[in-house]
C-alpha positions in Angstrom: 0.0 0.0 0.0 1.3 3.5 -0.9 1.8 6.5 1.3 -1.2 8.3 2.8 -1.1 11.9 4.0 -3.2 12.7 7.0 -4.1 16.4 7.2 -5.2 16.1 10.9 -1.9 14.5 12.1 0.1 16.4 9.4 2.2 13.4 8.6 2.5 10.8 5.9 1.8 7.3 7.0 2.8 4.2 5.1 0.1 2.0 6.7 -2.5 3.6 4.4 -6.0 4.6 5.6 -5.9 2.2 8.5 -4.1 5.1 10.3 -7.4 6.9 10.8 -8.6 4.2 13.3 -5.5 4.6 15.5 -5.6 6.2 18.9 -3.2 9.0 17.9 -5.3 10.1 15.0 -8.6 9.9 16.8 -7.3 11.9 19.8 -5.9 14.6 17.4 -9.2 14.6 15.5 -11.1 15.1 18.8 -8.9 18.1 19.6 -9.4 19.6 16.1 -13.1 19.1 16.2 -13.4 20.6 19.7 -11.6 23.8 18.5 -13.6 23.9 15.3 -16.9 23.3 17.0 -16.2 26.0 19.6 -15.7 28.6 16.8 -18.8 27.4 15.0 -20.8 27.5 18.2 -19.7 31.2 18.7 -20.9 31.9 15.2 -24.2 30.1 15.6 -25.0 32.3 18.6 -25.3 35.2 16.1 -27.8 33.4 13.9 -30.8 34.7 15.9 -29.3 38.0 17.0 -26.7 39.3 14.4 -24.3 42.0 15.4 -23.2 44.9 13.2 -20.3 47.1 14.2 -18.4 49.9 12.7 -15.5 48.5 10.7 -12.2 48.2 12.5 -9.4 46.6 10.3 -7.5 45.3 13.3 -10.5 43.2 14.5 -12.7 42.6 11.5 -10.1 41.3 9.0 -9.8 37.9 10.6 -9.8 34.6 8.8 -11.1 31.2 9.8 -9.6 27.8 8.8 -12.3 25.4 7.6 -11.0 21.9 8.3 -13.7 20.4 6.2 -12.9 22.4 3.0 -9.2 23.0 3.7 -9.9 26.7 3.0 -9.2 29.9 4.8 -12.4 31.8 5.0 -13.1 35.5 6.0 -14.7 35.3 9.4 -16.7 38.5 9.1 -18.5 40.3 6.2 -17.6 43.9 5.7 -18.0 46.7 3.2 -15.3 48.9 4.6 -17.8 51.0 6.7 -19.6 48.4 8.8 -19.1 44.7 9.6 -21.5 41.8 10.2 -19.8 39.7 12.8 -19.4 36.0 11.9 -21.2 36.7 8.6 -18.5 35.2 6.4 -18.2 32.1 8.4 -22.0 31.5 8.5 -22.2 32.3 4.7 -19.4 29.7 4.0 -21.1 27.0 6.2 -24.3 27.4 4.3 -22.8 26.6 0.9 -23.3 23.4 -0.9 -19.5 22.9 -1.3 -19.1 23.1 2.5 -21.8 20.6 3.0 -20.2 18.1 0.6 -16.8 18.7 2.1 -18.1 18.2 5.6 -19.6 14.9 4.7 -16.4 13.8 3.0 -14.3 15.0 5.9 -16.4 13.1 8.4 -16.3 10.0 6.2 -12.5 10.1 5.6 -11.6 10.7 9.3 -14.3 8.5 10.8 -15.5 11.3 13.1 -18.6 11.2 15.2 -21.5 11.6 12.8 -23.6 13.4 15.5 -21.2 16.4 15.3 -21.4 16.8 11.6 -24.7 18.7 11.6 -23.3 21.3 13.9 -20.9 22.5 11.2 -23.6 22.8 8.5 -26.0 25.8 8.3 -29.4 25.0 6.7 -31.1 27.2 4.1 -33.9 28.1 6.6 -31.3 29.3 9.1 -29.6 31.3 6.4 -32.8 33.0 5.4 -33.7 33.9 9.0 -30.2 35.2 9.5 -30.5 37.4 6.4 -33.8 38.9 7.5 -32.4 39.6 11.0 -29.3 41.2 9.5 -31.5 43.5 7.3 -33.3 44.7 10.5 -30.1 45.2 12.4 -28.4 47.0 9.5 -31.4 49.5 9.3 -31.1 50.3 13.0 -27.3 50.6 12.7 -27.5 53.0 9.8 -30.1 55.1 11.6 -27.9 55.3 14.7 -24.9 56.3 12.5 -27.0 59.0 10.8 -28.0 60.4 14.1 -24.4 60.4 15.3 -23.3 62.2 12.1 -26.0 64.8 12.6 -25.0 65.4 16.2 -21.4 65.7 15.2 -22.3 68.2 12.4 -24.4 70.3 14.9 -21.4 70.3 17.3 -19.1 71.4 14.5 -21.5 74.2 13.5 -21.7 75.5 17.0 -18.0 75.5 17.4 -17.5 77.3 14.1 -20.2 79.9 15.1 -18.4 80.4 18.4 -15.1 80.8 16.7 -16.5 83.4 14.3 -18.0 85.4 17.2 -14.7 85.4 19.0 -12.8 86.4 15.9 -15.4 89.2 15.2 -15.1 90.5 18.8 -11.3 90.4 18.6 -11.4 92.4 15.3 -13.7 95.0 16.9 -11.5 95.5 19.9 -8.2 95.6 17.9 -9.5 97.6 15.0 -12.2 99.9 16.1 -14.2 101.6 13.4 -13.3 105.1 12.6 -16.1 107.6 12.1 
């Protein structure tokens, strides 16, 4: 039997696919799945109550490694102004390719089949998430507009005060000659 590369153990084995039944592989698989499922659980919490924040490149440009697809995925969805937290991860987990890759990953690594459905987002969940995001985005935009209006009012009052001070200084320094 030829060499077999195990992406979980990150090594090449010469015993072929029987490696996946060994204790070493199964324990590493458990650790990988626990980390993976913890990140997915965090993202699933936002399905019912999405969070939108102002874009911050230091926090919102994170990526996520999908073990099922062997891909690096954007964790959040952003347009440069605002960010939907965990939107990219949830969007990726709802794709047909991810669903196929998850089934393949579980089959190839002989993982616990009960855990597989936790890493797949159904179409119903996706639709509910999208409607909730629309509502949250509307309120976020309204709050941002109110904030911009408040800042504009503050700037106008500061400019008015500056003009008054300048005018009073001009009148004191250069009195009108009559």
